[in-house]
mmCIF file of the C-alpha atoms, coordinates in Angstrom:
data_MODEL
# 
_entry.id   MODEL 
# 
loop_
_atom_site.group_PDB 
_atom_site.id 
_atom_site.type_symbol 
_atom_site.label_atom_id 
_atom_site.label_alt_id 
_atom_site.label_comp_id 
_atom_site.label_asym_id 
_atom_site.label_entity_id 
_atom_site.label_seq_id 
_atom_site.pdbx_PDB_ins_code 
_atom_site.Cartn_x 
_atom_site.Cartn_y 
_atom_site.Cartn_z 
_atom_site.occupancy 
_atom_site.B_iso_or_equiv 
_atom_site.pdbx_formal_charge 
_atom_site.auth_seq_id 
_atom_site.auth_comp_id 
_atom_site.auth_asym_id 
_atom_site.auth_atom_id 
_atom_site.pdbx_PDB_model_num 
ATOM 1   C CA . ARG A 1 1   ? 90.082  89.478  72.193  1.00 0.00 ? 1   ARG A CA 1 
ATOM 2   C CA . GLU A 1 2   ? 87.382  86.833  72.450  1.00 0.00 ? 2   GLU A CA 1 
ATOM 3   C CA . THR A 1 3   ? 86.468  87.964  75.957  1.00 0.00 ? 3   THR A CA 1 
ATOM 4   C CA . LEU A 1 4   ? 86.274  91.583  74.811  1.00 0.00 ? 4   LEU A CA 1 
ATOM 5   C CA . GLU A 1 5   ? 83.949  90.596  71.978  1.00 0.00 ? 5   GLU A CA 1 
ATOM 6   C CA . GLU A 1 6   ? 81.706  88.765  74.443  1.00 0.00 ? 6   GLU A CA 1 
ATOM 7   C CA . LEU A 1 7   ? 81.760  91.808  76.709  1.00 0.00 ? 7   LEU A CA 1 
ATOM 8   C CA . ARG A 1 8   ? 80.967  94.076  73.754  1.00 0.00 ? 8   ARG A CA 1 
ATOM 9   C CA . GLY A 1 9   ? 77.933  91.901  73.019  1.00 0.00 ? 9   GLY A CA 1 
ATOM 10  C CA . ALA A 1 10  ? 76.787  92.081  76.627  1.00 0.00 ? 10  ALA A CA 1 
ATOM 11  C CA . VAL A 1 11  ? 77.153  95.849  77.138  1.00 0.00 ? 11  VAL A CA 1 
ATOM 12  C CA . GLY A 1 12  ? 76.879  97.130  73.608  1.00 0.00 ? 12  GLY A CA 1 
ATOM 13  C CA . PRO A 1 13  ? 79.646  98.348  71.316  1.00 0.00 ? 13  PRO A CA 1 
ATOM 14  C CA . GLY A 1 14  ? 79.288  101.997 72.310  1.00 0.00 ? 14  GLY A CA 1 
ATOM 15  C CA . ARG A 1 15  ? 79.923  101.344 76.006  1.00 0.00 ? 15  ARG A CA 1 
ATOM 16  C CA . LEU A 1 16  ? 82.926  99.018  75.758  1.00 0.00 ? 16  LEU A CA 1 
ATOM 17  C CA . PRO A 1 17  ? 85.572  101.712 75.129  1.00 0.00 ? 17  PRO A CA 1 
ATOM 18  C CA . ARG A 1 18  ? 84.519  103.553 78.299  1.00 0.00 ? 18  ARG A CA 1 
ATOM 19  C CA . LEU A 1 19  ? 84.551  100.332 80.321  1.00 0.00 ? 19  LEU A CA 1 
ATOM 20  C CA . ILE A 1 20  ? 88.056  99.559  79.077  1.00 0.00 ? 20  ILE A CA 1 
ATOM 21  C CA . GLN A 1 21  ? 89.179  103.069 80.025  1.00 0.00 ? 21  GLN A CA 1 
ATOM 22  C CA . VAL A 1 22  ? 87.738  102.650 83.532  1.00 0.00 ? 22  VAL A CA 1 
ATOM 23  C CA . PHE A 1 23  ? 89.463  99.267  83.853  1.00 0.00 ? 23  PHE A CA 1 
ATOM 24  C CA . ILE A 1 24  ? 92.786  100.828 82.838  1.00 0.00 ? 24  ILE A CA 1 
ATOM 25  C CA . GLU A 1 25  ? 92.428  103.767 85.241  1.00 0.00 ? 25  GLU A CA 1 
ATOM 26  C CA . GLU A 1 26  ? 91.343  101.592 88.159  1.00 0.00 ? 26  GLU A CA 1 
ATOM 27  C CA . THR A 1 27  ? 94.077  99.041  87.502  1.00 0.00 ? 27  THR A CA 1 
ATOM 28  C CA . ARG A 1 28  ? 96.778  101.710 87.485  1.00 0.00 ? 28  ARG A CA 1 
ATOM 29  C CA . ALA A 1 29  ? 95.429  103.141 90.754  1.00 0.00 ? 29  ALA A CA 1 
ATOM 30  C CA . ARG A 1 30  ? 95.149  99.678  92.281  1.00 0.00 ? 30  ARG A CA 1 
ATOM 31  C CA . ILE A 1 31  ? 98.751  98.793  91.390  1.00 0.00 ? 31  ILE A CA 1 
ATOM 32  C CA . ALA A 1 32  ? 99.954  102.074 92.870  1.00 0.00 ? 32  ALA A CA 1 
ATOM 33  C CA . ARG A 1 33  ? 98.163  101.237 96.144  1.00 0.00 ? 33  ARG A CA 1 
ATOM 34  C CA . ILE A 1 34  ? 99.577  97.704  96.158  1.00 0.00 ? 34  ILE A CA 1 
ATOM 35  C CA . ILE A 1 35  ? 103.149 98.859  95.546  1.00 0.00 ? 35  ILE A CA 1 
ATOM 36  C CA . ALA A 1 36  ? 102.940 101.655 98.119  1.00 0.00 ? 36  ALA A CA 1 
ATOM 37  C CA . SER A 1 37  ? 101.466 99.524  100.873 1.00 0.00 ? 37  SER A CA 1 
ATOM 38  C CA . ASN A 1 38  ? 103.028 97.413  103.580 1.00 0.00 ? 38  ASN A CA 1 
ATOM 39  C CA . ASP A 1 39  ? 99.590  96.279  104.750 1.00 0.00 ? 39  ASP A CA 1 
ATOM 40  C CA . ILE A 1 40  ? 99.302  92.604  103.803 1.00 0.00 ? 40  ILE A CA 1 
ATOM 41  C CA . GLN A 1 41  ? 95.506  92.599  104.115 1.00 0.00 ? 41  GLN A CA 1 
ATOM 42  C CA . LEU A 1 42  ? 95.176  95.626  101.843 1.00 0.00 ? 42  LEU A CA 1 
ATOM 43  C CA . ILE A 1 43  ? 97.490  94.004  99.281  1.00 0.00 ? 43  ILE A CA 1 
ATOM 44  C CA . GLU A 1 44  ? 95.508  90.764  99.441  1.00 0.00 ? 44  GLU A CA 1 
ATOM 45  C CA . ASP A 1 45  ? 92.201  92.616  98.998  1.00 0.00 ? 45  ASP A CA 1 
ATOM 46  C CA . GLU A 1 46  ? 93.511  94.699  96.101  1.00 0.00 ? 46  GLU A CA 1 
ATOM 47  C CA . ALA A 1 47  ? 94.998  91.593  94.451  1.00 0.00 ? 47  ALA A CA 1 
ATOM 48  C CA . HIS A 1 48  ? 91.651  89.827  94.775  1.00 0.00 ? 48  HIS A CA 1 
ATOM 49  C CA . THR A 1 49  ? 89.829  92.718  93.110  1.00 0.00 ? 49  THR A CA 1 
ATOM 50  C CA . LEU A 1 50  ? 92.493  92.959  90.411  1.00 0.00 ? 50  LEU A CA 1 
ATOM 51  C CA . LYS A 1 51  ? 92.154  89.231  89.756  1.00 0.00 ? 51  LYS A CA 1 
ATOM 52  C CA . ALA A 1 52  ? 88.405  89.571  89.208  1.00 0.00 ? 52  ALA A CA 1 
ATOM 53  C CA . ALA A 1 53  ? 88.656  92.674  87.013  1.00 0.00 ? 53  ALA A CA 1 
ATOM 54  C CA . ALA A 1 54  ? 91.459  91.236  84.889  1.00 0.00 ? 54  ALA A CA 1 
ATOM 55  C CA . GLY A 1 55  ? 89.445  88.065  84.366  1.00 0.00 ? 55  GLY A CA 1 
ATOM 56  C CA . THR A 1 56  ? 86.404  90.066  83.285  1.00 0.00 ? 56  THR A CA 1 
ATOM 57  C CA . PHE A 1 57  ? 88.454  91.801  80.597  1.00 0.00 ? 57  PHE A CA 1 
ATOM 58  C CA . GLY A 1 58  ? 90.289  88.671  79.451  1.00 0.00 ? 58  GLY A CA 1 
ATOM 59  C CA . ALA A 1 59  ? 93.682  89.684  80.826  1.00 0.00 ? 59  ALA A CA 1 
ATOM 60  C CA . LEU A 1 60  ? 94.529  86.136  81.839  1.00 0.00 ? 60  LEU A CA 1 
ATOM 61  C CA . ALA A 1 61  ? 98.221  86.576  82.668  1.00 0.00 ? 61  ALA A CA 1 
ATOM 62  C CA . LEU A 1 62  ? 97.373  89.528  84.908  1.00 0.00 ? 62  LEU A CA 1 
ATOM 63  C CA . ARG A 1 63  ? 94.505  87.586  86.487  1.00 0.00 ? 63  ARG A CA 1 
ATOM 64  C CA . ASP A 1 64  ? 96.843  84.682  87.265  1.00 0.00 ? 64  ASP A CA 1 
ATOM 65  C CA . ALA A 1 65  ? 99.577  86.942  88.673  1.00 0.00 ? 65  ALA A CA 1 
ATOM 66  C CA . ALA A 1 66  ? 97.068  88.712  90.908  1.00 0.00 ? 66  ALA A CA 1 
ATOM 67  C CA . ALA A 1 67  ? 95.787  85.333  92.110  1.00 0.00 ? 67  ALA A CA 1 
ATOM 68  C CA . LYS A 1 68  ? 99.345  84.272  93.017  1.00 0.00 ? 68  LYS A CA 1 
ATOM 69  C CA . LEU A 1 69  ? 99.859  87.517  94.939  1.00 0.00 ? 69  LEU A CA 1 
ATOM 70  C CA . GLU A 1 70  ? 96.565  87.058  96.761  1.00 0.00 ? 70  GLU A CA 1 
ATOM 71  C CA . ILE A 1 71  ? 97.497  83.504  97.761  1.00 0.00 ? 71  ILE A CA 1 
ATOM 72  C CA . ALA A 1 72  ? 100.985 84.542  98.891  1.00 0.00 ? 72  ALA A CA 1 
ATOM 73  C CA . CYS A 1 73  ? 99.444  87.206  101.126 1.00 0.00 ? 73  CYS A CA 1 
ATOM 74  C CA . ARG A 1 74  ? 96.881  84.781  102.525 1.00 0.00 ? 74  ARG A CA 1 
ATOM 75  C CA . LYS A 1 75  ? 99.592  82.204  103.320 1.00 0.00 ? 75  LYS A CA 1 
ATOM 76  C CA . ALA A 1 76  ? 101.915 84.837  104.812 1.00 0.00 ? 76  ALA A CA 1 
ATOM 77  C CA . ASP A 1 77  ? 104.498 83.839  102.187 1.00 0.00 ? 77  ASP A CA 1 
ATOM 78  C CA . ALA A 1 78  ? 106.742 86.892  102.250 1.00 0.00 ? 78  ALA A CA 1 
ATOM 79  C CA . GLN A 1 79  ? 109.107 85.575  99.586  1.00 0.00 ? 79  GLN A CA 1 
ATOM 80  C CA . GLY A 1 80  ? 106.221 84.748  97.228  1.00 0.00 ? 80  GLY A CA 1 
ATOM 81  C CA . ARG A 1 81  ? 104.592 88.096  97.917  1.00 0.00 ? 81  ARG A CA 1 
ATOM 82  C CA . LEU A 1 82  ? 107.785 90.016  97.144  1.00 0.00 ? 82  LEU A CA 1 
ATOM 83  C CA . ALA A 1 83  ? 108.456 87.990  93.982  1.00 0.00 ? 83  ALA A CA 1 
ATOM 84  C CA . ASN A 1 84  ? 104.943 88.647  92.695  1.00 0.00 ? 84  ASN A CA 1 
ATOM 85  C CA . LEU A 1 85  ? 105.114 92.321  93.638  1.00 0.00 ? 85  LEU A CA 1 
ATOM 86  C CA . ALA A 1 86  ? 108.366 92.703  91.709  1.00 0.00 ? 86  ALA A CA 1 
ATOM 87  C CA . MET A 1 87  ? 106.940 91.458  88.420  1.00 0.00 ? 87  MET A CA 1 
ATOM 88  C CA . LEU A 1 88  ? 103.452 92.934  88.674  1.00 0.00 ? 88  LEU A CA 1 
ATOM 89  C CA . PRO A 1 89  ? 104.115 96.544  87.519  1.00 0.00 ? 89  PRO A CA 1 
ATOM 90  C CA . GLY A 1 90  ? 105.736 95.411  84.269  1.00 0.00 ? 90  GLY A CA 1 
ATOM 91  C CA . LEU A 1 91  ? 102.966 92.928  83.602  1.00 0.00 ? 91  LEU A CA 1 
ATOM 92  C CA . VAL A 1 92  ? 100.347 95.602  84.255  1.00 0.00 ? 92  VAL A CA 1 
ATOM 93  C CA . ASP A 1 93  ? 102.047 97.978  81.804  1.00 0.00 ? 93  ASP A CA 1 
ATOM 94  C CA . ARG A 1 94  ? 102.276 95.313  79.085  1.00 0.00 ? 94  ARG A CA 1 
ATOM 95  C CA . THR A 1 95  ? 98.698  94.229  79.666  1.00 0.00 ? 95  THR A CA 1 
ATOM 96  C CA . LEU A 1 96  ? 97.138  97.673  79.683  1.00 0.00 ? 96  LEU A CA 1 
ATOM 97  C CA . THR A 1 97  ? 98.978  98.838  76.573  1.00 0.00 ? 97  THR A CA 1 
ATOM 98  C CA . SER A 1 98  ? 97.541  95.852  74.698  1.00 0.00 ? 98  SER A CA 1 
ATOM 99  C CA . PHE A 1 99  ? 93.962  97.077  75.117  1.00 0.00 ? 99  PHE A CA 1 
ATOM 100 C CA . PRO A 1 100 ? 92.323  98.937  72.246  1.00 0.00 ? 100 PRO A CA 1 
ATOM 101 C CA . VAL A 1 101 ? 91.778  102.450 73.560  1.00 0.00 ? 101 VAL A CA 1 
ATOM 102 C CA . GLN A 1 102 ? 90.168  105.249 71.641  1.00 0.00 ? 102 GLN A CA 1 
ATOM 103 C CA . PRO A 1 103 ? 91.143  108.886 72.142  1.00 0.00 ? 103 PRO A CA 1 
ATOM 104 C CA . ALA A 1 104 ? 89.507  110.344 75.241  1.00 0.00 ? 104 ALA A CA 1 
ATOM 105 C CA . SER A 1 105 ? 87.204  112.563 73.213  1.00 0.00 ? 105 SER A CA 1 
ATOM 106 C CA . ARG A 1 106 ? 85.664  109.501 71.578  1.00 0.00 ? 106 ARG A CA 1 
ATOM 107 C CA . VAL A 1 107 ? 85.445  107.421 74.756  1.00 0.00 ? 107 VAL A CA 1 
ATOM 108 C CA . ARG A 1 108 ? 82.992  109.679 76.531  1.00 0.00 ? 108 ARG A CA 1 
# 
């Protein structure tokens, strides 16, 4: 919540709901690409981007999980990669549902 308040101050209160909605949409798409892919480099790149975005929005558990996935890919740690991939979808769902989202008509 503290990070979101800082972000609200930086971008203005009227823009934050739209930014959160974009973060949610992009995160869901990113996770779908990660789960569907067998390309280690793509997974590493997507995990890196997810790590940065999650950190920006104060989703620290998601940021840390994405960082672990990125490192596992970089180190060619198949067991670590698979373990992180297995828990990531549930963590993403829990994280994204915790964000305050306004109805779509009010977000635009």
